[in-house]
Every structure is written in structure tokens, then in C-alpha cells.
C-alpha positions in Angstrom: 56.2 -18.7 12.5 53.0 -18.5 14.7 50.7 -15.5 14.2 51.9 -12.2 15.6 48.5 -11.0 16.7 48.7 -7.8 14.6 46.1 -8.9 12.0 42.4 -9.8 12.5 43.0 -13.3 11.2 45.4 -13.9 14.0 44.3 -16.3 16.7 45.9 -14.0 19.3 43.3 -11.3 18.6 40.5 -13.7 19.4 42.5 -15.0 22.4 42.5 -11.5 23.9 38.8 -11.3 23.5 38.4 -14.6 25.2 40.6 -13.4 28.1 38.4 -10.3 28.5 35.3 -12.5 28.5 36.8 -14.8 31.1 37.8 -11.8 33.3 34.2 -10.5 33.1 32.9 -13.8 34.4 32.3 -16.1 31.4 33.3 -19.5 32.8 32.1 -22.2 30.4 35.1 -23.5 28.6 33.2 -24.9 25.7 31.7 -21.5 25.1 35.1 -19.7 25.4 36.6 -22.2 23.0 33.9 -21.4 20.4 34.7 -17.7 20.7 38.3 -18.5 20.3 37.7 -20.5 17.1 35.1 -18.3 15.2 36.4 -15.2 13.5 33.9 -12.4 14.5 35.3 -10.0 11.9 34.2 -12.3 9.1 30.6 -11.5 10.0 30.7 -7.7 10.2 30.9 -5.0 7.5 34.3 -4.2 6.2 34.1 -0.7 7.6 33.7 -2.1 11.1 36.2 -4.8 11.2 38.5 -2.7 13.4 35.8 -3.0 16.1 35.0 -6.6 15.6 36.8 -7.9 18.8 35.7 -5.0 21.1 32.9 -5.8 23.5 30.3 -3.8 21.6 27.2 -4.4 19.4 27.6 -3.4 15.7 25.1 -2.6 13.0 24.6 -5.3 10.3 22.0 -3.4 8.3 18.2 -3.3 8.2 18.2 -1.8 11.7 19.6 -5.0 13.1 22.8 -5.6 15.1 25.4 -8.2 16.0 25.2 -8.6 19.8 28.1 -7.7 22.2 30.4 -10.8 22.8 29.8 -10.5 26.5 26.0 -10.8 26.1 26.3 -13.7 23.7 28.7 -15.5 26.1 26.3 -14.9 29.0 23.3 -16.4 27.1 25.3 -19.4 25.9 26.6 -19.9 29.4 23.1 -19.9 30.7 22.1 -22.5 28.1 24.9 -24.8 29.4 23.5 -24.6 32.9 20.2 -26.2 31.7 19.5 -29.9 32.6 20.1 -31.3 29.1 23.4 -29.5 28.6 24.6 -30.5 32.1 23.8 -34.1 31.4 25.2 -34.3 27.8 27.9 -31.7 27.7 26.5 -30.0 24.6 23.3 -28.1 23.5 21.7 -30.9 21.5 19.1 -29.8 19.0 19.1 -26.0 18.9 16.5 -23.6 17.6 18.0 -20.1 17.0 15.5 -17.2 16.6 17.2 -14.4 14.6 20.1 -15.6 12.5 21.2 -12.1 11.8 24.7 -12.1 10.3 25.3 -15.7 11.3 28.0 -15.2 14.0 26.0 -16.7 16.8 25.0 -19.5 14.5 28.6 -20.4 13.9 29.2 -20.4 17.6 26.2 -22.7 18.2 27.4 -25.1 15.5 30.5 -25.8 17.7 28.3 -26.3 20.8 25.4 -28.4 19.5 24.5 -31.5 17.5 22.1 -29.7 15.1 21.1 -26.1 14.7 17.9 -24.7 13.0 18.3 -20.9 12.6 15.4 -18.8 11.5 15.6 -15.2 10.1 12.5 -13.2 9.1 14.4 -10.7 7.0 15.3 -12.2 3.6 18.3 -10.0 3.0 19.9 -11.0 6.3 19.0 -14.6 5.7 20.9 -14.5 2.4 23.8 -12.6 3.9 24.1 -15.2 6.7 24.2 -17.9 4.1 27.2 -16.2 2.4 29.0 -15.7 5.7 28.5 -19.3 6.8 29.2 -21.0 3.5 33.0 -21.1 3.9 32.6 -23.0 7.2 30.7 -25.9 5.6 28.5 -26.5 8.6 26.6 -29.6 7.7 24.7 -29.6 11.1 23.2 -26.1 10.4 19.9 -25.4 8.6 19.1 -21.8 7.8 15.4 -20.8 7.2 13.7 -17.7 6.0 10.6 -17.8 8.1 8.6 -16.3 11.0 10.7 -17.1 14.1 7.7 -16.6 16.5 6.3 -19.8 15.1 9.4 -21.8 15.9 9.9 -24.8 13.6 7.6 -27.7 14.4 9.0 -30.1 11.8 12.3 -30.4 13.7 10.8 -30.1 17.2 11.3 -30.8 20.0 14.4 -28.8 20.7 16.8 -29.2 23.6 17.8 -25.5 23.4 16.1 -22.4 22.1 17.9 -19.1 22.0 16.5 -15.8 20.7 18.3 -12.7 19.5 15.2 -10.4 19.6 12.9 -9.5 22.4 9.1 -9.3 22.5 6.4 -8.5 25.0 5.8 -12.1 25.6 7.4 -15.5 25.0 5.7 -17.2 22.0 3.7 -20.3 23.0 5.2 -22.1 20.0 8.6 -22.0 21.6 7.5 -23.6 24.9 5.4 -26.1 23.0 8.5 -27.1 21.0 10.9 -27.4 24.0 11.9 -30.9 24.9 11.8 -32.3 28.5 15.0 -31.1 30.2 15.4 -28.3 27.6 16.0 -24.6 28.2 15.0 -21.4 26.5 17.1 -18.2 26.9 15.4 -15.1 25.4 15.2 -11.4 26.0 11.6 -10.5 27.0 10.0 -7.3 28.2 9.2 -7.3 31.9 7.2 -4.3 33.0 8.0 -4.8 36.6 11.7 -4.5 35.9 11.3 -1.6 33.5 12.5 -3.1 30.2 14.0 -6.1 28.6 15.6 -8.8 30.7 16.8 -12.3 29.9 14.1 -14.9 30.6 15.3 -18.4 31.3 12.6 -21.1 30.9 13.2 -24.8 31.8 10.9 -27.7 30.9 10.9 -29.8 34.0 7.7 -31.7 33.2 5.5 -32.4 30.1 2.6 -30.1 29.5 1.9 -26.3 29.8 2.4 -26.4 33.6 5.8 -28.1 33.5 7.8 -24.9 32.9 10.0 -23.1 35.4 10.8 -19.4 34.6 13.5 -17.2 36.0 14.5 -13.6 35.2 18.1 -12.7 34.8 20.1 -9.6 33.6 18.8 -6.5 31.9 19.5 -6.5 28.2 18.7 -4.5 25.1 17.8 -6.4 21.9 16.0 -5.5 18.7 12.2 -6.1 18.8 10.8 -9.5 18.1 8.4 -9.2 15.2 5.9 -11.5 13.4 5.9 -12.4 9.7 8.6 -12.3 7.1 10.1 -9.5 5.0 
């Protein structure tokens, strides 16, 4: 018999989350299919699994959180509106800043050719490895490193997404962005009174070949330097 939808392992539970995301404006079918396929409850603490498919952020330890599904869907949808993704139908080579518990990494693995995900907190890096191990994602590389530095050995990247917000956008990220690539990252904007999503497109080579646009207000954990 097909799943009844009563258990968290049921595809019907994820399908209801996807229906809510679509009703709230998420329109990219590849993104919605990824949400439908990846079990969010697998990435949260056992005490919080009952809230795993609600549209809420949840603590994952070390003062970090797993982002609201609607915010993740918004950011992934913005990435798919970039020039590279429109042309190729996928996110190409992805740099993820802030692996966290690994949930967004698992989503990206279904949407990209290759994912490099960086986490500065060693305990979270190791936890994400445990969470992602059962999925056997050969296209994903997890690193314990300083995300503000990006990852030059695998640059340039077609897509860069950040799960932490700073006062500025690190120069390393724009330097490692490929032509036609897009960055979506929360960044503090004093004029708007807090964090907003910053979308950066590389339309030409060089420091002057960047186009920036400000989007929705968000609230992410701070972007920090170094490792811990």
C-alpha cells in the first residue's frame, strides 16, 4: 500500500510542505521536486522532528539554525533565475557557505553538478557528514574551513549561496564567481535597516562586471571569519 501520510517518512508529509511552498509563491519545479525528495526531519534533532515540515527555522546547536523552508525555496528560486541556470537548467558548480546540518546541501545536490559546502564550526561539519552519509552524494564535498575565503581550488563557481549574513560581501566570493554566475546571500543593508537578500550577477569579467540587486528582508545568523 502507498504511504498513508501519518508518519514523517511518508512522501505525503513532504508533499503537503511542497503544496504550501507553491501556494506561497515558490514556482521553480526543480526546487519543489528537491523539497519533495529530501526528508527534512532527518536533519533536525529528534526532539524537534514534529516541527520538521512546518515553515519555521529550528535550532541545530551552537547557536545555529536550519532555515525556514520558504526562505530556502526563495533563495534557490533566485539562483535558478540567474543566467547560467536559465541556460543550462541546473546550478552547475555550487559553493555553499554554511553547511549547517546539511539539509540545504542535500537539496543543492539534486539541483547542481557539483557542490562544495564549507562550515566553520567543526562540530556542525562533522554532524553534517553523518546526516549526509546515507545519501551517498558523490557530487558533494564538505569542508571545515573559513567560508569568507570561499574555495579557490575549485573556483570559478556558477552559483554561490550563503546561509549566514555579514556587513559586506566577501571579495573572495565575487572573485570566484564565474561569468554568468549568481550569488544569493543575506547581507546587512543600513539603508533598509537590517539583513536583506543580496543578488549578485557576474555579467562581465573583472571587478566592474557585477550587477547587484536587493531583495527580501531576512534574518540569518552572523557571518564570521575563521574556524572553530
